[in-house]
Backbone and ligand atoms as CSV (ligand in chain L), in Angstrom:
chain,resi,resn,atom,element,x,y,z
A,1,MET,N,N,-3.935,-59.727,162.642
A,1,MET,CA,C,-4.717,-60.337,161.545
A,1,MET,C,C,-4.023,-60.113,160.214
A,2,SER,N,N,-3.785,-61.150,159.436
A,2,SER,CA,C,-3.092,-60.986,158.153
A,2,SER,C,C,-4.115,-60.784,157.042
A,3,LEU,N,N,-3.960,-59.656,156.344
A,3,LEU,CA,C,-4.873,-59.341,155.257
A,3,LEU,C,C,-4.233,-59.580,153.902
A,4,THR,N,N,-5.075,-60.039,152.968
A,4,THR,CA,C,-4.590,-60.275,151.618
A,4,THR,C,C,-5.435,-59.441,150.645
A,5,ARG,N,N,-4.790,-59.044,149.582
A,5,ARG,CA,C,-5.476,-58.203,148.574
A,5,ARG,C,C,-5.778,-59.052,147.360
A,6,CYS,N,N,-7.081,-59.121,146.985
A,6,CYS,CA,C,-7.465,-59.912,145.808
A,6,CYS,C,C,-7.185,-59.093,144.544
A,7,PRO,N,N,-7.227,-59.720,143.349
A,7,PRO,CA,C,-6.938,-58.976,142.095
A,7,PRO,C,C,-7.850,-57.783,141.885
A,8,ASN,N,N,-9.038,-57.810,142.482
A,8,ASN,CA,C,-9.944,-56.682,142.344
A,8,ASN,C,C,-9.755,-55.629,143.426
A,9,GLY,N,N,-8.799,-55.833,144.260
A,9,GLY,CA,C,-8.459,-54.803,145.236
A,9,GLY,C,C,-9.127,-54.946,146.596
A,10,HIS,N,N,-9.912,-56.036,146.800
A,10,HIS,CA,C,-10.539,-56.219,148.108
A,10,HIS,C,C,-9.511,-56.733,149.113
A,11,MET,N,N,-9.605,-56.204,150.333
A,11,MET,CA,C,-8.729,-56.682,151.399
A,11,MET,C,C,-9.526,-57.659,152.272
A,12,PHE,N,N,-8.977,-58.832,152.541
A,12,PHE,CA,C,-9.698,-59.780,153.399
A,12,PHE,C,C,-8.701,-60.652,154.160
A,13,SER,N,N,-9.232,-61.294,155.180
A,13,SER,CA,C,-8.396,-62.143,156.029
A,13,SER,C,C,-8.363,-63.555,155.478
A,14,THR,N,N,-7.170,-64.032,155.155
A,14,THR,CA,C,-7.057,-65.413,154.654
A,14,THR,C,C,-7.303,-66.415,155.785
A,15,ARG,N,N,-7.068,-65.965,157.010
A,15,ARG,CA,C,-7.307,-66.864,158.139
A,15,ARG,C,C,-8.785,-67.223,158.220
A,16,LYS,N,N,-9.645,-66.189,157.910
A,16,LYS,CA,C,-11.088,-66.411,157.955
A,16,LYS,C,C,-11.629,-67.027,156.682
A,17,HIS,N,N,-11.124,-66.554,155.541
A,17,HIS,CA,C,-11.771,-66.899,154.273
A,17,HIS,C,C,-10.904,-67.781,153.375
A,18,GLY,N,N,-9.727,-68.161,153.813
A,18,GLY,CA,C,-8.852,-68.971,152.959
A,18,GLY,C,C,-8.378,-68.131,151.786
A,19,ASN,N,N,-8.264,-68.730,150.599
A,19,ASN,CA,C,-7.749,-68.024,149.437
A,19,ASN,C,C,-8.855,-67.448,148.564
A,20,LEU,N,N,-10.118,-67.535,149.035
A,20,LEU,CA,C,-11.235,-67.069,148.241
A,20,LEU,C,C,-11.713,-65.709,148.769
A,21,CYS,N,N,-11.678,-64.738,147.899
A,21,CYS,CA,C,-12.139,-63.409,148.310
A,21,CYS,C,C,-13.625,-63.447,148.655
A,22,PRO,N,N,-14.025,-63.006,149.821
A,22,PRO,CA,C,-15.445,-63.072,150.234
A,22,PRO,C,C,-16.311,-62.039,149.504
A,23,TYR,N,N,-15.699,-61.092,148.823
A,23,TYR,CA,C,-16.463,-60.051,148.141
A,23,TYR,C,C,-16.762,-60.421,146.690
A,24,CYS,N,N,-15.767,-60.957,145.977
A,24,CYS,CA,C,-15.983,-61.266,144.572
A,24,CYS,C,C,-15.710,-62.728,144.248
A,25,SER,N,N,-15.398,-63.526,145.251
A,25,SER,CA,C,-15.185,-64.957,145.086
A,25,SER,C,C,-14.055,-65.305,144.138
A,26,ILE,N,N,-13.148,-64.376,143.918
A,26,ILE,CA,C,-11.967,-64.676,143.099
A,26,ILE,C,C,-10.923,-65.374,143.964
A,27,SER,N,N,-10.360,-66.425,143.414
A,27,SER,CA,C,-9.341,-67.136,144.147
A,27,SER,C,C,-8.022,-66.394,144.067
A,28,VAL,N,N,-7.441,-66.133,145.199
A,28,VAL,CA,C,-6.157,-65.421,145.229
A,28,VAL,C,C,-5.039,-66.380,144.906
A,29,GLU,N,N,-4.147,-65.934,144.035
A,29,GLU,CA,C,-3.012,-66.788,143.659
A,29,GLU,C,C,-2.163,-67.083,144.897
A,30,PRO,N,N,-1.647,-68.292,144.970
A,30,PRO,CA,C,-0.764,-68.636,146.100
A,30,PRO,C,C,0.376,-67.638,146.226
A,31,ALA,N,N,0.828,-67.097,145.072
A,31,ALA,CA,C,1.947,-66.133,145.076
A,31,ALA,C,C,1.569,-64.898,145.887
A,32,ALA,N,N,0.298,-64.486,145.720
A,32,ALA,CA,C,-0.149,-63.312,146.436
A,32,ALA,C,C,-0.180,-63.575,147.936
A,33,VAL,N,N,-0.628,-64.782,148.289
A,33,VAL,CA,C,-0.687,-65.144,149.686
A,33,VAL,C,C,0.709,-65.197,150.287
A,34,ARG,N,N,1.642,-65.696,149.446
A,34,ARG,CA,C,2.995,-65.853,149.928
A,34,ARG,C,C,3.713,-64.525,150.099
A,35,GLY,N,N,3.070,-63.448,149.592
A,35,GLY,CA,C,3.671,-62.127,149.680
A,35,GLY,C,C,4.111,-61.766,151.080
A,36,GLY,N,N,3.317,-62.130,152.057
A,36,GLY,CA,C,3.700,-61.852,153.436
A,36,GLY,C,C,4.792,-62.809,153.884
A,37,ASP,N,N,5.386,-62.510,155.049
A,37,ASP,CA,C,6.431,-63.423,155.529
A,37,ASP,C,C,5.859,-64.408,156.555
A,38,ARG,N,N,4.529,-64.538,156.558
A,38,ARG,CA,C,3.904,-65.457,157.505
A,38,ARG,C,C,3.418,-66.718,156.801
A,39,LYS,N,N,4.216,-67.184,155.905
A,39,LYS,CA,C,3.859,-68.346,155.102
A,39,LYS,C,C,3.416,-69.527,155.963
A,40,ALA,N,N,4.169,-69.822,156.976
A,40,ALA,CA,C,3.864,-70.981,157.807
A,40,ALA,C,C,2.540,-70.809,158.541
A,41,ALA,N,N,2.300,-69.569,159.030
A,41,ALA,CA,C,1.094,-69.350,159.811
A,41,ALA,C,C,-0.168,-69.438,158.947
A,42,GLN,N,N,0.008,-69.236,157.624
A,42,GLN,CA,C,-1.161,-69.256,156.764
A,42,GLN,C,C,-1.525,-70.642,156.268
A,43,GLN,N,N,-0.667,-71.619,156.484
A,43,GLN,CA,C,-0.999,-72.989,156.102
A,43,GLN,C,C,-2.095,-73.490,157.057
A,44,PRO,N,N,-3.077,-74.234,156.507
A,44,PRO,CA,C,-4.082,-74.802,157.391
A,44,PRO,C,C,-3.405,-75.693,158.421
A,45,GLU,N,N,-3.788,-75.515,159.676
A,45,GLU,CA,C,-3.128,-76.235,160.743
A,45,GLU,C,C,-3.292,-77.751,160.645
A,46,THR,N,N,-4.398,-78.164,160.007
A,46,THR,CA,C,-4.679,-79.611,159.925
A,46,THR,C,C,-3.621,-80.369,159.140
A,47,ASP,N,N,-2.907,-79.651,158.238
A,47,ASP,CA,C,-1.869,-80.334,157.453
A,47,ASP,C,C,-0.841,-81.014,158.342
A,48,ASP,N,N,-0.394,-80.285,159.334
A,48,ASP,CA,C,0.624,-80.838,160.209
A,48,ASP,C,C,0.120,-82.054,160.998
A,49,LYS,N,N,-1.154,-81.986,161.374
A,49,LYS,CA,C,-1.670,-83.023,162.243
A,49,LYS,C,C,-2.076,-84.303,161.519
A,50,THR,N,N,-2.440,-84.158,160.222
A,50,THR,CA,C,-2.877,-85.356,159.520
A,50,THR,C,C,-1.685,-86.192,159.023
A,51,MET,N,N,-0.563,-85.533,158.798
A,51,MET,CA,C,0.586,-86.252,158.240
A,51,MET,C,C,1.037,-87.472,159.066
A,52,PRO,N,N,1.229,-87.312,160.375
A,52,PRO,CA,C,1.740,-88.479,161.128
A,52,PRO,C,C,0.778,-89.667,161.091
A,53,TYR,N,N,-0.526,-89.391,161.020
A,53,TYR,CA,C,-1.485,-90.507,161.053
A,53,TYR,C,C,-1.373,-91.374,159.802
A,54,LEU,N,N,-0.986,-90.752,158.682
A,54,LEU,CA,C,-0.827,-91.543,157.451
A,54,LEU,C,C,0.233,-92.619,157.667
A,55,GLY,N,N,1.296,-92.225,158.373
A,55,GLY,CA,C,2.374,-93.178,158.590
A,55,GLY,C,C,2.027,-94.255,159.603
A,56,GLU,N,N,1.024,-93.971,160.428
A,56,GLU,CA,C,0.716,-94.898,161.499
A,56,GLU,C,C,-0.266,-95.985,161.086
A,57,THR,N,N,-0.830,-95.866,159.897
A,57,THR,CA,C,-1.828,-96.868,159.512
A,57,THR,C,C,-1.217,-98.269,159.434
A,58,LYS,N,N,0.085,-98.341,159.183
A,58,LYS,CA,C,0.745,-99.636,159.130
A,58,LYS,C,C,0.801,-100.257,160.522
A,59,GLY,N,N,0.632,-99.433,161.550
A,59,GLY,CA,C,0.761,-99.913,162.907
A,59,GLY,C,C,-0.503,-100.557,163.464
A,60,ILE,N,N,-1.568,-100.645,162.665
A,60,ILE,CA,C,-2.795,-101.265,163.159
A,60,ILE,C,C,-2.573,-102.766,163.354
A,61,HIS,N,N,-2.910,-103.238,164.539
A,61,HIS,CA,C,-2.769,-104.681,164.787
A,61,HIS,C,C,-4.010,-105.376,164.235
A,62,PRO,N,N,-3.837,-106.341,163.355
A,62,PRO,CA,C,-4.995,-107.017,162.789
A,62,PRO,C,C,-5.752,-107.793,163.866
A,63,VAL,N,N,-7.082,-107.647,163.844
A,63,VAL,CA,C,-7.904,-108.353,164.817
A,63,VAL,C,C,-7.940,-109.845,164.428
A,64,THR,N,N,-7.925,-110.718,165.424
A,64,THR,CA,C,-7.980,-112.155,165.129
A,64,THR,C,C,-9.287,-112.778,165.620
A,65,GLY,N,N,-10.018,-112.046,166.464
A,65,GLY,CA,C,-11.275,-112.555,166.990
A,65,GLY,C,C,-11.842,-111.572,167.995
A,66,TRP,N,N,-12.926,-111.957,168.624
A,66,TRP,CA,C,-13.597,-111.039,169.563
A,66,TRP,C,C,-14.139,-111.784,170.783
A,67,LEU,N,N,-14.222,-111.036,171.860
A,67,LEU,CA,C,-15.054,-111.440,172.989
A,67,LEU,C,C,-16.257,-110.526,172.971
A,68,VAL,N,N,-17.425,-111.081,173.199
A,68,VAL,CA,C,-18.640,-110.268,173.291
A,68,VAL,C,C,-19.281,-110.500,174.647
A,69,CYS,N,N,-19.499,-109.422,175.365
A,69,CYS,CA,C,-20.068,-109.553,176.716
A,69,CYS,C,C,-21.557,-109.865,176.629
A,70,ILE,N,N,-21.957,-110.990,177.251
A,70,ILE,CA,C,-23.367,-111.399,177.206
A,70,ILE,C,C,-24.007,-111.318,178.597
A,71,GLU,N,N,-23.183,-111.012,179.612
A,71,GLU,CA,C,-23.715,-110.866,180.974
A,71,GLU,C,C,-22.765,-109.990,181.759
A,72,GLY,N,N,-23.306,-109.097,182.569
A,72,GLY,CA,C,-22.457,-108.200,183.349
A,72,GLY,C,C,-22.657,-106.752,182.941
A,73,PRO,N,N,-21.909,-105.838,183.616
A,73,PRO,CA,C,-22.090,-104.404,183.367
A,73,PRO,C,C,-21.831,-103.991,181.914
A,74,GLN,N,N,-20.971,-104.738,181.208
A,74,GLN,CA,C,-20.616,-104.367,179.837
A,74,GLN,C,C,-21.434,-105.130,178.794
A,75,LEU,N,N,-22.597,-105.603,179.203
A,75,LEU,CA,C,-23.470,-106.375,178.287
A,75,LEU,C,C,-23.550,-105.725,176.906
A,76,GLY,N,N,-23.248,-106.506,175.886
A,76,GLY,CA,C,-23.315,-106.003,174.515
A,76,GLY,C,C,-21.995,-105.467,173.980
A,77,GLN,N,N,-21.021,-105.265,174.858
A,77,GLN,CA,C,-19.725,-104.730,174.427
A,77,GLN,C,C,-18.871,-105.842,173.772
A,78,ASP,N,N,-18.106,-105.448,172.751
A,78,ASP,CA,C,-17.190,-106.414,172.119
A,78,ASP,C,C,-15.754,-105.983,172.360
A,79,TYR,N,N,-14.862,-106.937,172.422
A,79,TYR,CA,C,-13.440,-106.688,172.690
A,79,TYR,C,C,-12.613,-107.399,171.623
A,80,ARG,N,N,-11.640,-106.660,171.089
A,80,ARG,CA,C,-10.803,-107.235,170.030
A,80,ARG,C,C,-9.713,-108.142,170.599
A,81,ILE,N,N,-9.541,-109.275,169.979
A,81,ILE,CA,C,-8.468,-110.186,170.332
A,81,ILE,C,C,-7.397,-110.099,169.244
A,82,MET,N,N,-6.144,-109.866,169.654
A,82,MET,CA,C,-5.032,-109.739,168.703
A,82,MET,C,C,-4.210,-111.019,168.686
A,83,ALA,N,N,-3.222,-111.037,167.788
A,83,ALA,CA,C,-2.335,-112.188,167.721
A,83,ALA,C,C,-1.512,-112.280,169.002
A,84,GLU,N,N,-1.173,-113.499,169.357
A,84,GLU,CA,C,-0.357,-113.805,170.531
A,84,GLU,C,C,-1.127,-113.476,171.828
A,85,LYS,N,N,-0.446,-112.978,172.866
A,85,LYS,CA,C,-1.097,-112.905,174.183
A,85,LYS,C,C,-1.960,-111.657,174.348
A,86,ASN,N,N,-3.155,-111.853,174.895
A,86,ASN,CA,C,-4.064,-110.765,175.241
A,86,ASN,C,C,-4.395,-110.864,176.732
A,87,PHE,N,N,-3.839,-109.971,177.523
A,87,PHE,CA,C,-4.085,-109.987,178.954
A,87,PHE,C,C,-5.413,-109.298,179.257
A,88,ILE,N,N,-6.186,-109.914,180.149
A,88,ILE,CA,C,-7.527,-109.393,180.444
A,88,ILE,C,C,-7.595,-108.939,181.899
A,89,GLY,N,N,-8.179,-107.760,182.123
A,89,GLY,CA,C,-8.349,-107.237,183.470
A,89,GLY,C,C,-9.031,-105.884,183.420
A,90,ARG,N,N,-9.147,-105.243,184.604
A,90,ARG,CA,C,-9.803,-103.930,184.648
A,90,ARG,C,C,-8.842,-102.794,184.386
A,91,SER,N,N,-7.544,-103.051,184.567
A,91,SER,CA,C,-6.572,-101.971,184.534
A,91,SER,C,C,-6.326,-101.457,183.113
A,92,GLU,N,N,-5.865,-100.206,183.032
A,92,GLU,CA,C,-5.686,-99.558,181.735
A,92,GLU,C,C,-4.675,-100.239,180.841
A,93,GLU,N,N,-3.676,-100.876,181.453
A,93,GLU,CA,C,-2.648,-101.457,180.592
A,93,GLU,C,C,-2.994,-102.845,180.073
A,94,MET,N,N,-4.185,-103.311,180.411
A,94,MET,CA,C,-4.611,-104.614,179.896
A,94,MET,C,C,-4.976,-104.510,178.404
A,95,HIS,N,N,-4.706,-105.565,177.651
A,95,HIS,CA,C,-5.069,-105.563,176.237
A,95,HIS,C,C,-6.590,-105.567,176.086
A,96,ILE,N,N,-7.226,-106.393,176.927
A,96,ILE,CA,C,-8.683,-106.427,176.935
A,96,ILE,C,C,-9.119,-105.902,178.281
A,97,ARG,N,N,-9.684,-104.679,178.288
A,97,ARG,CA,C,-9.993,-104.014,179.529
A,97,ARG,C,C,-11.493,-104.104,179.807
A,98,ILE,N,N,-11.843,-104.813,180.882
A,98,ILE,CA,C,-13.236,-104.958,181.282
A,98,ILE,C,C,-13.476,-103.939,182.401
A,99,ILE,N,N,-14.266,-102.921,182.127
A,99,ILE,CA,C,-14.513,-101.923,183.175
A,99,ILE,C,C,-15.906,-102.147,183.761
A,100,GLY,N,N,-16.087,-101.698,184.973
A,100,GLY,CA,C,-17.416,-101.731,185.604
A,100,GLY,C,C,-17.726,-102.978,186.423
A,101,ASP,N,N,-16.901,-104.008,186.323
A,101,ASP,CA,C,-17.116,-105.234,187.120
A,101,ASP,C,C,-15.944,-105.395,188.081
A,102,ASN,N,N,-16.158,-105.037,189.345
A,102,ASN,CA,C,-15.053,-105.073,190.321
A,102,ASN,C,C,-14.667,-106.494,190.718
A,103,THR,N,N,-15.435,-107.489,190.314
A,103,THR,CA,C,-15.044,-108.870,190.586
A,103,THR,C,C,-14.069,-109.377,189.523
A,104,VAL,N,N,-13.824,-108.575,188.497
A,104,VAL,CA,C,-12.758,-108.874,187.549
A,104,VAL,C,C,-11.470,-108.284,188.106
A,105,SER,N,N,-10.408,-109.071,188.162
A,105,SER,CA,C,-9.137,-108.598,188.722
A,105,SER,C,C,-8.590,-107.434,187.898
A,106,ARG,N,N,-7.845,-106.555,188.576
A,106,ARG,CA,C,-7.271,-105.424,187.840
A,106,ARG,C,C,-6.295,-105.872,186.760
A,107,ARG,N,N,-5.428,-106.801,187.150
A,107,ARG,CA,C,-4.416,-107.247,186.194
A,107,ARG,C,C,-4.438,-108.763,186.017
A,108,ASN,N,N,-4.376,-109.194,184.775
A,108,ASN,CA,C,-4.141,-110.606,184.429
A,108,ASN,C,C,-5.139,-111.566,185.076
A,109,HIS,N,N,-6.405,-111.260,184.976
A,109,HIS,CA,C,-7.419,-112.215,185.443
A,109,HIS,C,C,-7.357,-113.471,184.590
A,110,ALA,N,N,-7.152,-113.291,183.320
A,110,ALA,CA,C,-7.013,-114.412,182.390
A,110,ALA,C,C,-6.243,-113.931,181.162
A,111,VAL,N,N,-5.826,-114.854,180.324
A,111,VAL,CA,C,-5.104,-114.487,179.096
A,111,VAL,C,C,-5.724,-115.292,177.962
A,112,ILE,N,N,-5.969,-114.591,176.858
A,112,ILE,CA,C,-6.375,-115.301,175.637
A,112,ILE,C,C,-5.222,-115.219,174.653
A,113,VAL,N,N,-4.852,-116.347,174.094
A,113,VAL,CA,C,-3.728,-116.402,173.175
A,113,VAL,C,C,-4.228,-116.825,171.802
A,114,TYR,N,N,-3.776,-116.078,170.790
A,114,TYR,CA,C,-3.959,-116.589,169.434
A,114,TYR,C,C,-2.571,-116.946,168.898
A,115,ASP,N,N,-2.407,-118.190,168.522
A,115,ASP,CA,C,-1.136,-118.673,167.975
A,115,ASP,C,C,-1.211,-118.633,166.445
A,116,PRO,N,N,-0.534,-117.660,165.815
A,116,PRO,CA,C,-0.662,-117.494,164.356
A,116,PRO,C,C,-0.047,-118.642,163.566
A,117,LYS,N,N,0.836,-119.402,164.171
A,117,LYS,CA,C,1.432,-120.523,163.446
A,117,LYS,C,C,0.468,-121.723,163.416
A,118,LYS,N,N,-0.068,-122.044,164.563
A,118,LYS,CA,C,-1.021,-123.163,164.613
A,118,LYS,C,C,-2.447,-122.741,164.336
A,119,ARG,N,N,-2.674,-121.419,164.305
A,119,ARG,CA,C,-3.999,-120.872,164.028
A,119,ARG,C,C,-5.042,-121.346,165.020
A,120,ASN,N,N,-4.705,-121.342,166.285
A,120,ASN,CA,C,-5.731,-121.672,167.263
A,120,ASN,C,C,-5.655,-120.745,168.484
A,121,PHE,N,N,-6.748,-120.739,169.216
A,121,PHE,CA,C,-6.914,-119.857,170.375
A,121,PHE,C,C,-6.867,-120.677,171.660
A,122,TYR,N,N,-6.285,-120.069,172.695
A,122,TYR,CA,C,-6.262,-120.711,173.992
A,122,TYR,C,C,-6.703,-119.726,175.053
A,123,LEU,N,N,-7.349,-120.264,176.079
A,123,LEU,CA,C,-7.640,-119.487,177.287
A,123,LEU,C,C,-6.714,-119.966,178.364
A,124,LEU,N,N,-5.949,-119.032,178.953
A,124,LEU,CA,C,-5.008,-119.375,180.017
A,124,LEU,C,C,-5.465,-118.735,181.319
A,125,PRO,N,N,-5.239,-119.397,182.446
A,125,PRO,CA,C,-5.534,-118.733,183.720
A,125,PRO,C,C,-4.529,-117.616,183.930
A,126,GLY,N,N,-4.972,-116.504,184.515
A,126,GLY,CA,C,-4.052,-115.423,184.817
A,126,GLY,C,C,-3.381,-115.670,186.159
A,127,ASP,N,N,-2.567,-114.703,186.589
A,127,ASP,CA,C,-1.901,-114.880,187.896
A,127,ASP,C,C,-2.651,-114.115,189.002
A,128,ALA,N,N,-3.872,-113.648,188.703
A,128,ALA,CA,C,-4.665,-112.959,189.719
A,128,ALA,C,C,-5.409,-113.993,190.558
A,129,SER,N,N,-6.068,-113.508,191.642
A,129,SER,CA,C,-6.709,-114.444,192.543
A,129,SER,C,C,-8.015,-115.003,191.990
A,130,GLY,N,N,-8.683,-114.244,191.128
A,130,GLY,CA,C,-9.975,-114.682,190.604
A,130,GLY,C,C,-9.828,-115.784,189.585
A,131,LEU,N,N,-10.764,-116.716,189.597
A,131,LEU,CA,C,-10.744,-117.798,188.622
A,131,LEU,C,C,-11.384,-117.342,187.315
A,132,ALA,N,N,-10.960,-117.994,186.239
A,132,ALA,CA,C,-11.633,-117.835,184.961
A,132,ALA,C,C,-12.357,-119.146,184.662
A,133,TYR,N,N,-13.541,-119.049,184.106
A,133,TYR,CA,C,-14.293,-120.256,183.786
A,133,TYR,C,C,-14.477,-120.381,182.281
A,134,HIS,N,N,-14.328,-121.603,181.809
A,134,HIS,CA,C,-14.533,-121.903,180.403
A,134,HIS,C,C,-15.686,-122.887,180.309
A,135,ASN,N,N,-16.803,-122.464,179.737
A,135,ASN,CA,C,-18.019,-123.306,179.686
A,135,ASN,C,C,-18.333,-123.893,181.071
A,136,ASN,N,N,-18.282,-122.997,182.057
A,136,ASN,CA,C,-18.602,-123.342,183.449
A,136,ASN,C,C,-17.577,-124.212,184.169
A,137,GLU,N,N,-16.437,-124.476,183.525
A,137,GLU,CA,C,-15.375,-125.233,184.198
A,137,GLU,C,C,-14.234,-124.260,184.543
A,138,ALA,N,N,-13.744,-124.318,185.786
A,138,ALA,CA,C,-12.615,-123.471,186.167
A,138,ALA,C,C,-11.400,-123.824,185.327
A,139,VAL,N,N,-10.641,-122.809,184.960
A,139,VAL,CA,C,-9.474,-123.000,184.092
A,139,VAL,C,C,-8.207,-123.025,184.938
A,140,TYR,N,N,-7.503,-124.169,184.935
A,140,TYR,CA,C,-6.249,-124.320,185.675
A,140,TYR,C,C,-5.051,-124.439,184.738
A,141,SER,N,N,-5.319,-124.828,183.512
A,141,SER,CA,C,-4.265,-124.975,182.499
A,141,SER,C,C,-4.873,-124.534,181.171
A,142,PRO,N,N,-4.042,-124.275,180.157
A,142,PRO,CA,C,-4.570,-123.755,178.900
A,142,PRO,C,C,-5.641,-124.667,178.293
A,143,VAL,N,N,-6.731,-124.052,177.868
A,143,VAL,CA,C,-7.777,-124.803,177.151
A,143,VAL,C,C,-7.954,-124.176,175.773
A,144,GLU,N,N,-8.109,-125.022,174.782
A,144,GLU,CA,C,-8.317,-124.493,173.430
A,144,GLU,C,C,-9.757,-123.979,173.298
A,145,LEU,N,N,-9.884,-122.831,172.641
A,145,LEU,CA,C,-11.196,-122.227,172.483
A,145,LEU,C,C,-11.789,-122.567,171.124
A,146,THR,N,N,-13.083,-122.779,171.100
A,146,THR,CA,C,-13.802,-122.927,169.832
A,146,THR,C,C,-14.944,-121.909,169.811
A,147,SER,N,N,-15.493,-121.661,168.618
A,147,SER,CA,C,-16.518,-120.642,168.443
A,147,SER,C,C,-17.645,-120.779,169.450
A,148,TYR,N,N,-18.058,-119.680,169.974
A,148,TYR,CA,C,-19.197,-119.584,170.870
A,148,TYR,C,C,-18.966,-120.247,172.217
A,149,ASP,N,N,-17.726,-120.519,172.560
A,149,ASP,CA,C,-17.420,-120.917,173.927
A,149,ASP,C,C,-17.757,-119.737,174.860
A,150,VAL,N,N,-18.169,-120.068,176.074
A,150,VAL,CA,C,-18.498,-119.012,177.043
A,150,VAL,C,C,-17.396,-118.907,178.084
A,151,ILE,N,N,-16.872,-117.710,178.267
A,151,ILE,CA,C,-15.821,-117.436,179.253
A,151,ILE,C,C,-16.421,-116.558,180.344
A,152,GLN,N,N,-16.226,-116.963,181.600
A,152,GLN,CA,C,-16.727,-116.138,182.712
A,152,GLN,C,C,-15.560,-115.642,183.556
A,153,LEU,N,N,-15.567,-114.333,183.780
A,153,LEU,CA,C,-14.583,-113.692,184.650
A,153,LEU,C,C,-15.387,-112.865,185.669
A,154,GLY,N,N,-15.242,-113.148,186.945
A,154,GLY,CA,C,-16.047,-112.422,187.930
A,154,GLY,C,C,-17.535,-112.647,187.632
A,155,HIS,N,N,-18.274,-111.524,187.572
A,155,HIS,CA,C,-19.698,-111.624,187.278
A,155,HIS,C,C,-20.015,-111.428,185.808
A,156,SER,N,N,-18.972,-111.369,184.996
A,156,SER,CA,C,-19.166,-111.096,183.561
A,156,SER,C,C,-18.970,-112.340,182.738
A,157,LYS,N,N,-19.811,-112.510,181.715
A,157,LYS,CA,C,-19.687,-113.634,180.782
A,157,LYS,C,C,-19.490,-113.100,179.367
A,158,PHE,N,N,-18.699,-113.859,178.605
A,158,PHE,CA,C,-18.346,-113.445,177.254
A,158,PHE,C,C,-18.469,-114.635,176.308
A,159,ILE,N,N,-18.922,-114.349,175.091
A,159,ILE,CA,C,-18.876,-115.362,174.029
A,159,ILE,C,C,-17.625,-115.108,173.215
A,160,PHE,N,N,-16.939,-116.189,172.871
A,160,PHE,CA,C,-15.728,-116.088,172.049
A,160,PHE,C,C,-16.084,-116.284,170.589
A,161,ILE,N,N,-15.677,-115.318,169.753
A,161,ILE,CA,C,-15.931,-115.381,168.313
A,161,ILE,C,C,-14.582,-115.296,167.582
A,162,PRO,N,N,-14.162,-116.365,166.897
A,162,PRO,CA,C,-12.899,-116.294,166.165
A,162,PRO,C,C,-13.059,-115.682,164.780
A,163,LEU,N,N,-12.038,-114.990,164.312
A,163,LEU,CA,C,-11.981,-114.539,162.923
A,163,LEU,C,C,-10.934,-115.380,162.187
A,164,CYS,N,N,-9.756,-115.457,162.766
A,164,CYS,CA,C,-8.684,-116.234,162.168
A,164,CYS,C,C,-8.834,-117.715,162.544
A,165,GLY,N,N,-8.212,-118.558,161.751
A,165,GLY,CA,C,-8.294,-119.991,161.995
A,165,GLY,C,C,-8.366,-120.731,160.679
A,166,ALA,N,N,-9.178,-121.756,160.617
A,166,ALA,CA,C,-9.252,-122.600,159.445
A,166,ALA,C,C,-9.818,-121.835,158.233
A,167,HIS,N,N,-10.678,-120.823,158.484
A,167,HIS,CA,C,-11.357,-120.152,157.380
A,167,HIS,C,C,-10.662,-118.916,156.889
A,168,PHE,N,N,-9.830,-118.323,157.741
A,168,PHE,CA,C,-9.213,-117.053,157.365
A,168,PHE,C,C,-7.947,-116.839,158.166
A,169,GLU,N,N,-6.949,-116.204,157.518
A,169,GLU,CA,C,-5.740,-115.811,158.231
A,169,GLU,C,C,-5.160,-114.586,157.537
A,170,TRP,N,N,-4.663,-113.624,158.338
A,170,TRP,CA,C,-3.950,-112.478,157.743
A,170,TRP,C,C,-2.666,-112.997,157.126
A,171,GLU,N,N,-2.302,-112.383,155.982
A,171,GLU,CA,C,-1.175,-112.937,155.222
A,171,GLU,C,C,0.139,-112.869,155.957
A,172,ASP,N,N,0.346,-111.774,156.696
A,172,ASP,CA,C,1.688,-111.564,157.263
A,172,ASP,C,C,1.635,-111.432,158.790
A,173,SER,N,N,0.681,-112.076,159.435
A,173,SER,CA,C,0.511,-111.820,160.875
A,173,SER,C,C,1.630,-112.418,161.707
A,174,SER,N,N,2.387,-113.381,161.149
A,174,SER,CA,C,3.444,-113.979,161.948
A,174,SER,C,C,4.737,-113.176,161.878
A,175,GLY,N,N,4.793,-112.240,160.850
A,175,GLY,CA,C,5.995,-111.452,160.661
A,175,GLY,C,C,6.201,-110.495,161.801
L,1,ZN,ZN,ZN,-12.232,-59.479,145.644
């Protein structure tokens, strides 16, 4: 345990109390804290962990729209749709992961595409055995999606809600 001496002579643990003396509430000068050779150990551990996250905020993929589950085990759940291809399935590596419905294929049951140049959405059939339905029609070739279209995969149904398109677009989403 590393002890520090405050200007009034109290000894206390900086690990427990930081730089504030628990007896007289005097703040210990950083110089006093640095007196020991355990400078690194006395830094709050959170400093190291928060730094990388600041750099990663640029890595957020802007959402372009949503699927909202209106029927099936995930009733009420929403799923983010990103620019370009969004593969849908139960497996972890899917962009849109539907869990709890075993009639949804593990991989590539369907694909939703947002084209940032043309600003429109498409539903594509996946390469899995299960069919995808668009407004109750089986999907064999790409169909353009419009607001509140209903997509069915297995026993689950979803409403499509666009964010990007005629009314809104991220400034640099094509970059
Ligand atoms: Zn003190």
